[in-house]
C-alpha positions as CSV (number, residue, x, y, z in Angstrom):
1,M,97.3,90.2,87.1
2,T,99.5,87.4,85.9
3,H,98.3,83.8,85.7
4,S,101.0,81.2,85.5
5,N,99.1,79.1,83.0
6,R,98.7,81.9,80.5
7,D,101.1,82.8,77.7
8,P,103.3,85.8,78.5
9,V,102.6,87.3,75.1
10,Q,98.9,87.2,75.8
11,E,99.4,88.7,79.2
12,A,101.6,91.5,77.8
13,F,99.1,92.1,75.0
14,G,96.2,92.4,77.4
15,T,98.2,94.8,79.7
16,T,99.1,97.0,76.8
17,L,95.6,97.0,75.5
18,R,94.1,98.0,78.8
19,R,96.7,100.7,79.4
20,H,95.9,102.3,76.1
21,R,92.2,102.1,76.6
22,H,92.4,103.6,80.1
23,A,94.7,106.4,78.9
24,L,91.9,107.4,76.4
25,G,89.3,107.1,79.2
26,I,87.1,104.8,77.2
27,S,85.2,101.7,78.1
28,Q,85.6,98.3,76.6
29,E,82.2,98.9,75.0
30,E,83.5,102.1,73.3
31,L,86.7,100.4,72.1
32,A,84.6,97.5,70.8
33,H,82.5,100.0,68.8
34,R,85.5,101.8,67.5
35,A,87.3,98.6,66.4
36,G,84.2,96.8,65.1
37,L,84.7,94.0,67.6
38,T,82.7,92.6,70.5
39,M,83.0,93.8,74.1
40,R,83.5,90.2,75.2
41,Y,86.4,89.8,72.8
42,I,88.0,93.0,74.2
43,S,87.5,91.7,77.7
44,M,89.1,88.3,76.9
45,M,92.1,89.9,75.3
46,E,92.6,92.3,78.2
47,T,92.6,89.4,80.7
48,G,95.0,87.3,78.6
49,R,92.4,84.7,77.7
50,R,92.5,85.4,73.9
51,I,95.1,86.5,71.5
52,P,93.8,88.5,68.5
53,T,94.2,87.9,64.8
54,I,96.4,90.4,63.0
55,A,93.3,91.9,61.5
56,A,92.0,92.5,65.1
57,V,95.3,94.1,66.1
58,F,95.0,96.6,63.3
59,A,91.3,97.3,64.2
60,L,92.2,97.7,67.8
61,T,95.1,100.0,67.2
62,E,93.1,102.1,64.8
63,G,90.4,102.4,67.5
64,L,93.0,103.4,70.0
65,G,94.6,105.9,67.6
66,V,98.1,104.3,67.8
67,S,100.1,102.5,65.1
68,A,100.3,98.8,65.2
69,S,104.1,98.9,65.2
70,E,104.1,101.2,68.3
71,F,101.7,98.9,70.0
72,V,103.7,95.8,69.3
73,A,106.9,97.6,70.4
74,E,105.3,98.3,73.7
75,I,104.4,94.6,74.1
76,E,108.0,93.7,73.3
77,A,109.2,96.1,75.9
78,T,106.8,94.6,78.5
79,L,108.1,91.1,77.8
80,K,111.7,92.2,78.3
81,T,111.1,93.6,81.8
């Protein structure tokens, strides 16, 4: 879901985050546990309402089992489409 008042990078980040989480078949709660973050923060990032710090990106990608560079490359690809 795209909201015109939201930053495209935030939207792409959220879409990529949700896609990876769904591919693993885990809940926001499970990802929050794996990454050491709150479920609310995960939810806000997935909906494009928050953009994470670089430390959170590394925690998220570790929790998802993907490299940060791969994750960012996917975001870039999403932005180019």
